[in-house]
C-alpha positions as CSV (number, residue, x, y, z in Angstrom):
1,M,1.7,27.5,14.5
2,T,4.8,26.1,12.9
3,M,4.4,24.1,9.7
4,R,6.4,20.9,9.3
5,G,8.4,21.0,6.0
6,I,9.8,17.9,4.4
7,K,13.1,17.0,6.1
8,K,14.2,14.0,4.0
9,I,12.8,11.6,1.4
10,F,13.8,7.9,1.4
11,K,13.2,5.8,-1.7
12,T,12.3,2.2,-0.8
13,K,15.0,-0.3,-1.5
14,P,14.5,-3.9,-2.8
15,T,15.4,-6.4,0.0
16,I,15.1,-10.1,0.5
17,E,13.9,-11.2,4.0
18,G,12.4,-14.3,5.6
19,A,12.7,-17.5,3.5
20,G,13.1,-15.4,0.3
21,V,10.4,-12.7,0.3
22,N,11.1,-9.9,-2.1
23,L,10.0,-6.7,-0.4
24,N,10.8,-3.0,-0.4
25,R,12.4,-1.4,2.7
26,G,11.6,2.2,3.5
27,F,13.9,2.4,6.5
28,G,15.7,0.2,9.0
29,F,18.9,-0.3,10.9
30,H,20.9,2.1,9.0
31,E,18.5,5.0,9.6
32,I,18.7,4.8,13.5
33,P,17.7,7.1,15.2
34,E,16.1,9.3,12.5
35,F,12.7,7.6,12.8
36,D,12.7,7.1,16.6
37,P,10.5,5.5,18.1
38,F,10.0,3.6,14.8
39,L,12.7,1.1,13.7
40,L,11.7,-0.4,10.4
41,F,9.1,-0.1,7.6
42,D,8.7,-2.7,4.9
43,D,6.3,-2.9,1.9
44,F,5.9,-6.6,1.3
45,S,3.5,-6.2,-1.7
46,G,4.0,-8.5,-4.6
47,E,2.0,-9.4,-7.7
48,N,3.8,-12.7,-8.4
49,V,3.3,-15.5,-5.9
50,S,7.0,-16.3,-6.1
51,D,7.7,-12.8,-4.6
52,Y,6.0,-13.6,-1.3
53,I,4.9,-17.2,-0.8
54,A,8.2,-18.3,0.9
55,G,7.0,-16.2,3.9
56,F,8.7,-15.7,7.3
57,P,9.1,-19.1,9.0
58,W,9.6,-19.4,12.8
59,H,11.6,-16.6,14.2
60,P,11.9,-14.8,17.6
61,H,11.1,-11.2,18.6
62,R,11.9,-9.3,21.8
63,G,11.8,-5.7,22.8
64,I,9.5,-4.4,20.0
65,E,6.1,-4.2,18.5
66,T,5.3,-5.4,15.0
67,V,2.4,-3.9,13.1
68,T,1.2,-5.8,10.1
69,Y,-1.4,-4.2,7.8
70,V,-2.7,-6.2,4.9
71,L,-4.4,-4.2,2.1
72,H,-5.0,-7.2,-0.1
73,G,-4.6,-11.0,0.4
74,A,-3.9,-12.9,3.5
75,V,-1.1,-13.8,5.9
76,E,-1.4,-16.8,8.2
77,H,0.3,-16.5,11.6
78,Q,1.1,-18.9,14.4
79,D,3.1,-18.4,17.6
80,S,4.7,-20.0,20.6
81,M,1.7,-19.0,22.8
82,G,-0.6,-21.2,20.8
83,N,-2.2,-18.4,18.9
84,K,-3.0,-18.9,15.2
85,G,-5.1,-17.1,12.6
86,V,-5.2,-15.2,9.4
87,I,-4.6,-11.5,8.8
88,G,-7.0,-10.8,5.9
89,T,-7.7,-8.0,3.5
90,G,-8.0,-4.7,5.3
91,S,-7.0,-6.1,8.7
92,V,-4.2,-5.1,11.1
93,Q,-2.3,-7.2,13.7
94,W,-0.5,-5.1,16.4
95,M,1.8,-7.6,18.2
96,T,3.7,-6.6,21.3
97,A,6.6,-9.0,21.5
98,G,7.7,-7.7,24.9
99,S,9.8,-10.3,26.7
100,G,9.8,-12.7,23.8
101,I,7.7,-14.5,21.3
102,I,8.5,-17.0,18.5
103,H,6.1,-16.8,15.6
104,Q,5.8,-17.3,11.8
105,E,4.0,-15.2,9.2
106,M,3.2,-17.1,6.0
107,P,1.4,-15.3,3.1
108,K,-1.3,-17.3,1.3
109,E,-1.5,-17.3,-2.5
110,S,-4.1,-14.7,-3.5
111,P,-5.6,-13.7,-6.9
112,G,-4.2,-10.3,-7.7
113,G,-1.2,-10.9,-5.4
114,L,-0.4,-9.6,-1.9
115,A,-0.3,-6.1,-0.7
116,G,0.7,-5.0,2.8
117,F,3.2,-3.4,5.2
118,Q,5.0,-4.1,8.4
119,L,6.1,-1.4,10.8
120,W,8.4,-2.0,13.8
121,V,7.8,0.1,16.9
122,N,10.5,0.2,19.6
123,L,9.6,-0.3,23.2
124,P,11.0,1.7,26.1
125,A,13.6,0.0,28.3
126,K,11.1,-0.3,31.2
127,N,8.6,-2.1,28.9
128,K,10.9,-4.4,26.8
129,M,10.3,-7.4,29.1
130,M,6.5,-6.9,29.4
131,P,4.2,-9.9,28.7
132,P,3.6,-10.4,25.0
133,R,0.1,-9.6,23.6
134,Y,-1.8,-9.1,20.4
135,Q,-4.4,-6.7,19.1
136,D,-6.2,-8.1,16.0
137,I,-8.2,-5.4,14.2
138,L,-10.7,-6.3,11.5
139,P,-11.7,-3.8,8.7
140,H,-15.1,-2.9,10.3
141,D,-13.4,-2.1,13.6
142,M,-11.5,0.9,12.0
143,P,-13.4,4.2,11.9
144,V,-13.4,6.1,8.6
145,I,-13.8,9.8,8.5
146,E,-14.6,11.7,5.3
147,K,-13.6,15.4,5.3
148,N,-12.6,18.0,2.7
149,G,-11.7,15.4,0.1
150,A,-9.9,13.2,2.5
151,H,-10.8,9.6,3.4
152,V,-9.1,8.8,6.7
153,R,-9.0,5.2,8.1
154,I,-8.0,5.4,11.7
155,I,-5.9,2.5,13.0
156,A,-4.3,4.2,16.0
157,G,-4.5,7.7,17.3
158,N,-7.1,10.4,17.2
159,F,-8.6,12.3,14.2
160,E,-11.4,14.8,14.6
161,G,-12.1,13.4,18.1
162,V,-12.4,9.8,16.9
163,E,-10.1,7.2,18.4
164,G,-8.7,4.3,16.5
165,P,-9.4,0.8,17.7
166,V,-5.8,0.0,18.7
167,R,-5.6,1.1,22.4
168,D,-3.4,1.0,25.4
169,L,-0.2,1.2,23.4
170,I,3.1,1.9,25.2
171,V,4.3,4.5,22.7
172,S,0.8,5.8,21.8
173,P,1.6,6.4,18.1
174,T,-0.7,7.6,15.3
175,Y,-1.3,5.3,12.3
176,F,-3.7,6.5,9.6
177,D,-4.4,5.2,6.1
178,I,-5.4,8.3,4.1
179,T,-6.8,8.7,0.5
180,L,-6.8,12.3,-0.7
181,D,-8.6,13.6,-3.8
182,A,-6.6,15.4,-6.5
183,D,-5.2,18.8,-5.5
184,M,-6.8,18.6,-2.0
185,T,-4.8,19.4,1.2
186,F,-4.8,17.4,4.4
187,V,-3.9,19.0,7.7
188,Q,-3.2,17.5,11.1
189,D,-1.7,18.8,14.3
190,F,1.1,16.9,16.1
191,P,3.0,17.8,19.2
192,V,6.4,19.5,18.7
193,G,9.2,17.0,18.9
194,H,7.2,14.0,17.7
195,T,8.4,12.1,14.7
196,V,6.1,12.3,11.7
197,L,6.4,10.3,8.5
198,M,4.4,9.4,5.4
199,Y,4.6,6.4,3.1
200,I,3.1,7.1,-0.3
201,I,1.2,3.9,-1.4
202,S,0.0,5.3,-4.8
203,G,-0.4,8.7,-6.5
204,S,1.8,11.6,-5.4
205,I,2.0,14.7,-3.3
206,V,3.2,18.1,-4.3
207,E,5.9,19.9,-2.3
208,E,6.0,23.7,-1.6
209,N,8.3,24.2,-4.5
210,N,5.9,22.3,-6.8
211,S,8.1,19.3,-7.1
212,V,6.3,15.9,-6.9
213,V,7.0,13.0,-4.6
214,S,5.5,9.8,-5.9
215,S,4.7,6.3,-4.7
216,G,7.3,4.1,-3.1
217,N,8.8,6.9,-1.0
218,I,9.0,7.5,2.7
219,V,8.7,11.2,3.6
220,L,10.2,12.2,6.9
221,M,8.8,15.5,8.1
222,G,10.8,18.2,10.0
223,D,9.7,19.5,13.4
224,G,6.7,21.8,14.1
225,D,3.2,21.5,15.4
226,N,1.3,21.3,12.1
227,F,1.5,18.7,9.3
228,S,0.1,19.5,5.9
229,C,0.3,17.7,2.5
230,T,-1.3,18.3,-0.9
231,A,-2.2,15.6,-3.3
232,G,-1.0,15.6,-6.9
233,K,-3.1,15.6,-10.1
234,S,-4.1,12.0,-9.7
235,G,-4.7,12.1,-5.9
236,V,-2.7,10.2,-3.4
237,R,-3.0,7.3,-0.9
238,F,-0.5,7.3,2.0
239,L,0.1,6.0,5.5
240,L,0.6,8.8,8.1
241,I,2.6,7.6,11.1
242,A,3.7,9.6,14.1
243,G,5.0,9.1,17.6
244,K,7.1,10.5,20.5
245,P,10.8,9.6,20.3
246,L,12.2,7.4,23.1
247,G,15.7,8.9,23.0
248,E,17.2,5.7,24.3
249,K,20.2,3.6,23.2
250,V,19.4,0.9,20.6
251,A,21.1,-2.5,20.5
252,W,19.7,-4.4,17.5
253,H,20.5,-7.6,15.8
254,G,18.0,-9.3,13.5
255,P,14.5,-9.6,15.0
256,I,15.6,-8.5,18.5
257,V,16.0,-5.0,19.7
258,M,17.3,-4.1,23.2
259,N,19.1,-1.2,24.9
260,T,22.5,-2.8,25.5
261,Q,24.8,-5.4,23.8
262,E,24.7,-7.4,27.0
263,E,20.8,-7.6,26.9
264,L,21.1,-8.5,23.2
265,A,23.6,-11.3,23.9
266,L,21.4,-12.7,26.7
267,A,18.4,-12.8,24.4
268,F,20.2,-14.9,21.8
269,E,21.7,-17.1,24.5
270,E,18.2,-17.7,25.9
271,Y,16.9,-18.4,22.4
272,Q,19.6,-21.0,21.9
273,N,19.1,-22.7,25.3
274,G,15.3,-22.8,25.3
275,T,14.6,-20.2,28.0
276,F,13.6,-17.3,25.7
277,I,9.9,-17.6,26.3
278,K,9.0,-16.3,29.7
């Protein structure tokens, strides 16, 4: 058994996206390919309505999956396929853009503000033009396992033989929301070669050298087959995300991610001439 040590720590950076949403970016374009198959991670939480209410008006996606997890508040969505609804507190929307979708995500004003995250998952070249689809997951759909001071909410992947509700994914990633009591240790096996990362939502973890990594940090783990982390004195809540790298070329501009510049140019040409939606 080979333990995964911490490879690198990324402090989230304030970023403005959409129509003026103030968010914190954990990683994105400039970190390619360190997080392969993951492309981007944003924490769009905000206490003040002015931080988030402008939202993300109509925009296209192709070649990726977007995973929106709302901890508190609500995000209203609508798309070119005629779908509409609200991603509420504790819910997840796993959207496979595939060949192309045009949608908008508009946060609603919520007492106590908005808290949530968006992860972009790359699609392999052979699946980039697949039909778009959604998986909408409500809080009661997500299994929760309590073990050794850990509270594990399973969104995707397997923990202790229990499968998360998000199924039939192309990349088959792991996505857990974990709360760990003070000084307790959480352990999970992952295949060698898979990318494993954490996002610390609140509290802190303690490294092997007893230094502390606090909230607002992305922790990219080194290789091995065993992941382990220990909570600090106040406990920790974190997202644990893992997946097998694609190892493919990335051509990325804005909300569209393809494999070549020619594919990228074609996508924007189709968006402009009205043939984007297949």
